[in-house]
C-alpha positions as CSV (number, residue, x, y, z in Angstrom):
1,X,5.1,10.8,12.6
2,X,2.8,8.3,10.9
3,X,1.9,7.6,7.2
4,X,-1.9,7.9,6.8
5,X,-3.9,6.8,3.8
6,X,-7.6,7.7,3.3
7,X,-9.2,6.7,0.0
8,X,-11.7,4.7,-1.9
9,X,-11.5,2.4,-5.0
10,X,-13.3,0.1,-7.3
11,X,-13.3,-2.4,-4.4
12,X,-15.3,-0.1,-2.1
13,X,-17.2,2.3,-4.3
14,X,-19.4,2.1,-7.5
15,X,-18.5,4.2,-10.5
16,X,-20.9,7.0,-9.8
17,X,-19.2,7.6,-6.4
18,X,-15.7,7.3,-7.8
19,X,-16.3,9.9,-10.5
20,X,-17.9,12.2,-8.0
21,X,-14.6,12.4,-6.0
22,X,-12.2,12.2,-8.9
23,X,-9.6,15.0,-9.0
24,X,-9.1,16.2,-12.5
25,X,-5.6,17.3,-13.6
26,X,-6.5,21.0,-13.6
27,X,-8.0,20.6,-10.1
28,X,-4.9,19.1,-8.5
29,X,-3.0,22.3,-7.8
30,X,-5.9,23.9,-5.9
31,X,-6.8,20.6,-4.2
32,X,-3.2,20.0,-3.0
33,X,-2.9,23.6,-1.8
34,X,-6.1,23.4,0.2
35,X,-5.3,20.0,1.6
36,X,-1.8,21.2,2.7
37,X,-3.4,23.9,4.8
38,X,-5.4,21.2,6.7
39,X,-3.0,18.3,7.0
40,X,0.5,19.5,5.8
41,X,2.6,17.0,3.8
42,X,0.3,15.1,1.3
43,X,-0.1,13.4,-2.1
44,X,-3.3,12.9,-4.0
45,X,-3.5,9.7,-6.2
46,X,-6.5,10.0,-8.4
47,X,-7.2,7.5,-11.2
48,X,-10.2,5.9,-12.9
49,X,-10.4,3.3,-10.2
50,X,-9.3,5.1,-7.1
51,X,-9.0,8.4,-5.2
52,X,-6.4,8.1,-2.4
53,X,-4.8,10.7,-0.2
54,X,-1.5,10.0,1.6
55,X,-0.5,12.3,4.5
56,X,2.2,12.5,7.2
57,X,0.7,13.2,10.6
58,X,1.4,12.8,14.3
59,X,-2.3,12.1,15.0
60,X,-4.0,9.7,12.6
61,X,-7.3,9.7,14.6
62,X,-7.6,13.5,14.2
63,X,-6.3,13.7,10.6
64,X,-8.4,11.0,9.0
65,X,-11.8,12.7,9.4
66,X,-10.2,16.0,8.2
67,X,-9.3,14.2,4.9
68,X,-12.7,12.6,4.5
69,X,-14.4,16.0,5.1
70,X,-12.0,17.7,2.7
71,X,-12.8,15.3,-0.1
72,X,-16.6,15.8,0.4
73,X,-16.3,19.6,0.7
74,X,-14.0,20.0,-2.3
75,X,-16.4,18.2,-4.5
76,X,-19.6,19.6,-2.9
77,X,-20.8,16.2,-1.8
78,X,-22.9,14.9,1.1
79,X,-20.4,13.5,3.6
80,X,-22.8,10.8,4.8
81,X,-23.1,9.5,1.3
82,X,-19.4,9.4,0.5
83,X,-18.0,8.4,3.9
84,X,-19.1,4.7,3.9
85,X,-16.9,4.0,0.9
86,X,-13.6,5.2,2.4
87,X,-10.9,2.9,3.8
88,X,-8.1,4.0,6.1
89,X,-4.6,2.6,6.6
90,X,-1.7,3.9,8.6
91,X,1.9,2.9,9.2
92,X,3.2,-0.2,7.5
93,X,-0.3,-1.1,6.3
94,X,-0.5,2.2,4.3
95,X,2.9,1.6,2.8
96,X,2.1,-1.9,1.8
97,X,-1.1,-0.8,0.2
98,X,0.7,1.9,-1.9
99,X,3.4,-0.6,-2.9
100,X,0.7,-3.1,-4.0
101,X,-1.1,-0.3,-6.0
102,X,2.2,0.6,-7.7
103,X,2.8,-3.0,-8.6
104,X,-0.6,-3.4,-10.2
105,X,-1.7,-5.9,-7.5
106,X,-4.7,-3.9,-6.3
107,X,-6.0,-3.1,-9.8
108,X,-9.2,-4.3,-11.4
109,X,-7.0,-6.1,-13.9
110,X,-4.1,-7.5,-11.9
111,X,-0.8,-6.3,-13.3
112,X,-2.3,-3.5,-15.5
113,X,0.5,-1.3,-16.7
114,X,-0.9,2.2,-16.5
115,X,-1.0,2.6,-12.7
116,X,2.8,2.9,-12.2
117,X,2.8,6.0,-14.4
118,X,-0.1,7.4,-12.5
119,X,1.7,6.9,-9.2
120,X,4.7,8.8,-10.7
121,X,2.4,11.6,-11.9
122,X,0.8,11.9,-8.4
123,X,4.3,12.5,-6.9
124,X,5.2,15.0,-9.7
125,X,2.0,17.0,-9.0
126,X,2.7,17.0,-5.3
127,X,6.3,18.1,-5.9
128,X,5.1,20.9,-8.2
129,X,2.6,22.0,-5.5
130,X,5.3,21.8,-2.8
131,X,3.3,19.5,-0.6
132,X,6.0,16.8,-0.2
133,X,9.1,16.6,1.9
134,X,11.7,13.9,2.7
135,X,9.2,11.4,4.1
136,X,6.7,11.4,1.3
137,X,9.4,11.6,-1.4
138,X,11.0,8.5,0.1
139,X,7.6,6.8,0.3
140,X,6.7,7.3,-3.3
141,X,10.1,6.7,-4.7
142,X,10.1,3.4,-2.9
143,X,6.6,2.7,-4.3
144,X,7.8,3.4,-7.9
145,X,10.9,1.2,-7.3
146,X,8.5,-1.6,-6.1
147,X,6.4,-1.2,-9.2
148,X,9.4,-1.5,-11.5
149,X,10.7,-4.6,-9.7
150,X,7.3,-6.3,-9.9
151,X,7.2,-5.8,-13.7
152,X,10.9,-6.7,-14.3
153,X,11.2,-9.7,-11.9
154,X,7.8,-11.4,-12.1
155,X,5.3,-12.7,-14.6
156,X,2.9,-9.9,-13.7
157,X,5.0,-7.7,-15.9
158,X,4.8,-9.9,-19.0
159,X,2.3,-9.0,-21.7
160,X,0.9,-6.4,-19.3
161,X,-2.8,-5.6,-19.8
162,X,-4.4,-2.2,-19.2
163,X,-7.9,-1.0,-18.9
164,X,-7.5,0.4,-22.4
165,X,-6.4,-3.0,-23.9
166,X,-9.3,-4.7,-22.1
167,X,-11.7,-2.2,-23.7
168,X,-10.6,-3.2,-27.2
169,X,-11.0,-6.9,-26.2
170,X,-14.5,-6.1,-25.1
171,X,-15.2,-4.5,-28.5
172,X,-14.0,-7.7,-30.2
173,X,-16.3,-9.8,-28.1
174,X,-19.3,-7.6,-29.0
175,X,-18.7,-6.8,-32.6
176,X,-16.4,-9.7,-33.8
177,X,-13.4,-8.9,-35.9
178,X,-12.5,-5.2,-36.0
179,X,-10.5,-5.0,-39.2
180,X,-13.3,-3.4,-41.2
181,X,-14.6,-1.2,-38.3
182,X,-14.3,2.5,-38.4
183,X,-13.1,3.9,-35.0
184,X,-13.4,7.3,-33.5
185,X,-10.9,7.8,-30.7
186,X,-11.5,10.8,-28.5
187,X,-8.5,11.8,-26.4
188,X,-4.8,11.5,-27.1
189,X,-3.5,11.2,-23.6
190,X,-2.0,8.1,-22.0
191,X,-5.2,6.1,-22.0
192,X,-5.8,7.1,-25.7
193,X,-2.3,6.0,-26.6
194,X,-2.8,2.6,-25.0
195,X,-6.1,2.2,-26.9
196,X,-4.3,3.1,-30.1
197,X,-1.7,0.4,-29.6
198,X,-4.4,-2.2,-28.9
199,X,-6.4,-1.1,-32.0
200,X,-3.4,-1.4,-34.2
201,X,-2.7,-4.9,-32.9
202,X,-6.4,-5.8,-33.6
203,X,-5.9,-4.8,-37.2
204,X,-8.0,-1.7,-37.3
205,X,-7.0,0.5,-40.2
206,X,-9.7,3.2,-40.3
207,X,-9.2,5.5,-37.3
208,X,-10.3,9.0,-36.6
209,X,-8.6,10.8,-33.7
210,X,-10.1,13.8,-32.0
211,X,-8.3,15.8,-29.3
212,X,-8.4,19.3,-28.0
213,X,-4.7,19.7,-28.8
214,X,-4.4,19.3,-32.6
215,X,-0.6,18.5,-32.5
216,X,-1.1,15.5,-30.1
217,X,-4.0,14.2,-32.2
218,X,-1.9,14.4,-35.4
219,X,1.0,12.5,-33.7
220,X,-1.4,9.7,-32.6
221,X,-3.1,9.6,-36.0
222,X,0.2,9.2,-37.8
223,X,1.1,6.3,-35.5
224,X,-2.1,4.6,-36.4
225,X,-2.0,5.5,-40.0
226,X,-5.3,7.3,-39.4
227,X,-6.5,10.8,-39.7
228,X,-7.5,13.6,-37.3
229,X,-10.9,15.3,-37.0
230,X,-11.5,18.6,-35.2
231,X,-12.7,18.2,-31.6
232,X,-15.6,20.5,-32.6
233,X,-16.6,17.9,-35.3
234,X,-17.0,15.0,-32.9
235,X,-20.8,14.7,-33.5
236,X,-20.4,14.5,-37.3
237,X,-17.6,11.9,-36.9
238,X,-19.7,9.9,-34.5
239,X,-22.3,9.2,-37.1
240,X,-19.6,7.6,-39.3
241,X,-18.1,5.5,-36.6
242,X,-18.8,1.8,-35.6
243,X,-16.8,2.2,-32.4
244,X,-16.2,5.3,-30.3
245,X,-13.8,5.2,-27.4
246,X,-13.5,8.2,-25.2
247,X,-10.8,8.9,-22.7
248,X,-10.6,12.6,-21.9
249,X,-10.2,14.7,-18.7
250,X,-13.4,16.6,-19.4
251,X,-15.6,17.7,-16.4
252,X,-18.7,17.3,-18.6
253,X,-20.1,14.8,-21.1
254,X,-18.2,14.7,-24.4
255,X,-20.9,12.5,-26.0
256,X,-24.5,13.2,-25.1
257,X,-27.8,11.3,-25.7
258,X,-28.9,13.9,-28.3
259,X,-25.6,13.5,-30.2
260,X,-26.1,9.7,-30.5
261,X,-29.7,10.2,-31.3
262,X,-28.8,12.4,-34.3
263,X,-26.3,9.8,-35.4
264,X,-29.1,7.3,-35.9
265,X,-31.6,9.9,-37.3
266,X,-30.6,9.1,-40.9
267,X,-31.8,5.5,-40.7
268,X,-28.6,3.9,-39.6
269,X,-29.0,0.2,-38.9
270,X,-25.5,-0.9,-37.9
271,X,-24.9,-1.1,-34.2
272,X,-22.7,1.4,-32.4
273,X,-20.1,0.4,-29.8
274,X,-19.3,3.1,-27.2
275,X,-16.6,2.6,-24.6
276,X,-16.2,5.2,-21.9
277,X,-12.7,5.0,-20.3
278,X,-13.0,8.3,-18.4
279,X,-13.7,9.1,-14.8
280,X,-15.7,11.3,-14.5
281,X,-17.5,9.7,-17.5
282,X,-17.3,11.2,-21.0
283,X,-20.5,9.6,-22.3
284,X,-24.0,10.2,-20.9
285,X,-25.1,6.9,-19.3
286,X,-28.6,7.4,-20.6
287,X,-27.2,6.5,-24.0
288,X,-27.2,2.9,-22.9
289,X,-31.1,2.8,-23.2
290,X,-31.0,3.6,-26.9
291,X,-31.7,1.0,-29.5
292,X,-28.6,-0.2,-31.5
293,X,-26.2,1.2,-28.9
294,X,-23.8,-0.9,-26.8
295,X,-22.3,1.3,-24.1
296,X,-19.7,0.1,-21.7
297,X,-17.9,1.9,-18.9
298,X,-14.9,1.2,-16.8
299,X,-16.7,-1.2,-14.4
300,X,-17.8,-3.4,-17.3
301,X,-14.2,-4.7,-17.4
302,X,-14.8,-6.8,-14.4
303,X,-15.7,-9.9,-16.6
304,X,-12.4,-9.6,-18.5
305,X,-10.6,-9.1,-15.2
306,X,-12.1,-12.3,-13.9
307,X,-10.9,-14.2,-17.0
308,X,-7.4,-12.8,-16.4
309,X,-7.4,-13.3,-12.7
310,X,-6.4,-16.9,-12.1
311,X,-3.2,-16.8,-14.2
312,X,-2.2,-13.5,-12.8
313,X,-3.0,-14.6,-9.2
314,X,-0.2,-17.2,-9.6
315,X,2.2,-14.6,-10.9
316,X,1.1,-12.3,-8.1
317,X,2.5,-14.6,-5.4
318,X,6.0,-13.7,-6.5
319,X,5.1,-10.1,-6.9
320,X,3.9,-10.1,-3.2
321,X,7.3,-11.2,-2.2
322,X,8.8,-8.2,-4.0
323,X,6.3,-6.0,-2.1
324,X,7.3,-7.5,1.2
325,X,11.0,-7.1,0.5
326,X,10.6,-3.4,-0.5
327,X,8.3,-2.9,2.5
328,X,11.0,-4.2,4.9
329,X,13.6,-1.9,3.4
330,X,11.4,1.1,3.5
331,X,10.2,0.6,7.1
332,X,13.9,0.2,8.2
333,X,14.6,3.6,6.5
334,X,11.4,5.1,8.0
335,X,12.5,4.1,11.5
336,X,15.7,6.1,11.0
337,X,13.8,9.3,10.4
338,X,12.9,9.6,14.1
339,X,16.4,8.9,15.2
340,X,18.3,11.1,12.7
341,X,17.8,14.4,14.7
342,X,19.2,12.7,17.7
343,X,22.2,11.4,15.8
344,X,22.8,14.8,14.2
345,X,22.7,16.5,17.6
346,X,25.1,13.9,19.0
347,X,27.6,14.3,16.2
348,X,27.3,18.1,16.3
349,X,28.0,18.1,20.0
350,X,31.0,15.9,19.5
351,X,32.4,18.0,16.7
352,X,31.9,21.2,18.7
353,X,33.9,19.7,21.6
354,X,36.6,18.5,19.2
355,X,37.0,21.9,17.6
356,X,37.2,23.7,21.0
357,X,39.9,21.3,22.2
358,X,41.8,21.7,19.0
359,X,41.7,25.5,19.4
360,X,43.0,25.2,23.0
361,X,45.7,22.8,21.9
362,X,46.9,25.0,19.0
363,X,49.0,27.1,21.4
364,X,50.9,24.1,22.7
365,X,51.3,22.7,19.2
366,X,52.7,26.0,17.7
367,X,55.9,24.4,16.5
368,X,54.2,21.8,14.3
369,X,54.2,22.2,10.5
370,X,50.9,22.6,8.5
371,X,51.2,18.9,7.5
372,X,51.6,17.8,11.1
373,X,48.7,19.9,12.2
374,X,46.6,18.2,9.5
375,X,47.6,14.8,10.9
376,X,46.5,15.8,14.4
377,X,43.2,17.1,13.0
378,X,42.6,13.9,11.1
379,X,43.5,11.9,14.2
380,X,41.0,13.7,16.4
381,X,38.2,13.3,13.8
382,X,39.0,9.6,13.6
383,X,38.8,9.2,17.4
384,X,35.4,11.0,17.5
385,X,34.0,8.8,14.7
386,X,35.2,5.6,16.4
387,X,33.7,6.6,19.7
388,X,30.3,7.5,18.0
389,X,30.1,4.5,15.8
390,X,28.6,2.0,18.3
391,X,26.1,4.5,19.8
392,X,25.0,5.6,16.3
393,X,24.6,2.0,15.1
394,X,22.7,1.1,18.2
395,X,20.2,4.0,17.8
396,X,19.6,3.1,14.1
397,X,18.9,-0.5,14.9
398,X,16.4,0.1,17.7
399,X,15.0,3.6,17.5
400,X,12.2,3.2,20.0
401,X,11.2,6.2,22.2
402,X,12.8,4.8,25.4
403,X,16.2,4.5,23.7
404,X,16.0,7.9,22.1
405,X,15.1,9.5,25.4
406,X,17.9,7.7,27.2
407,X,20.4,8.8,24.6
408,X,19.3,12.4,24.7
409,X,19.5,12.4,28.5
410,X,22.8,10.6,28.7
411,X,24.6,13.0,26.3
412,X,22.6,16.1,27.5
413,X,21.3,16.7,24.0
414,X,18.4,18.8,25.3
415,X,20.8,21.6,25.9
416,X,21.8,21.7,22.2
417,X,18.2,22.3,21.1
């Protein structure tokens, strides 16, 4: 069995392609269910900068096009338009890629902090959908362990940036100091919370929070010392805002061109900063053509990423060593998965023989006490374990097909299947 990755990211696809293949939270259950029918064991990792599918297969050449077609069909897209943006990795290359993703080393902003939680959420969704087994559980648990080590043991984890923090930095560059700005924050999820922390650090005091769930909006507003506004009143709040940052999971635009137009209809002269953190986008891109409006999306962070790149590249050298270390550990474990059925069959065969011989010997040992019989039983178990120790260790250390076939033939393990 092989690990197969088929996906696309900010490195291979523009924003309009990424948002077209993004799997929203409420789409994941049906997507995982449909994908499981086609490829079996699988995990979908969908973020603002990537859509990746991890599968376990015995035929990567056959399975890869099935996954590409599934992505296009699920989203109703032309396969020829989407296919050129996909990349494919298998085996250790796929594992290394996931470990680098979890460590923030493949992100637009090297070392960004949000991705590790997204990897964890992807595994959780797959677990809920019952599309994971031992192999994918082991893969993603190892990826999460790698991400933790990168952040704990290297400089990549110090003062971690996120896309949300970078968005606030971009606002500072565009508008100057933000202390006197009035901010409308739409969405109280993870991205919204990260924006909130950054705004607080930047000194913003006047914040309005809108979220479909009033309780979560209230919690975030209290943290900021701000106030909530009903989600249905976003348009009215927009006309009062200097900055609007939107990070929802909405399948349609939350802020439209007409809404922004009406915000300027009363003769407003001050500029409006709009930052769209969402994929798919929350803000109609046509808004960018309007006078007095500064609209930025997720890809506009590339300039900030470049500023941050050199320092974090140096830190990433140590992080890559962590990835390589965890990769070696995982591949060693992965290799044992093929050999474990053989080892279990060998031990079962030996235990069956031991128990049969103990049963036959019981008649001759009739005069022994219960304690003495226990000692004989322990002795026979010890002999079996000692005899199997070297063959078992040998199989684990070099679990190639030839050695497995030889072991199964030598011990006649075919007969036990």
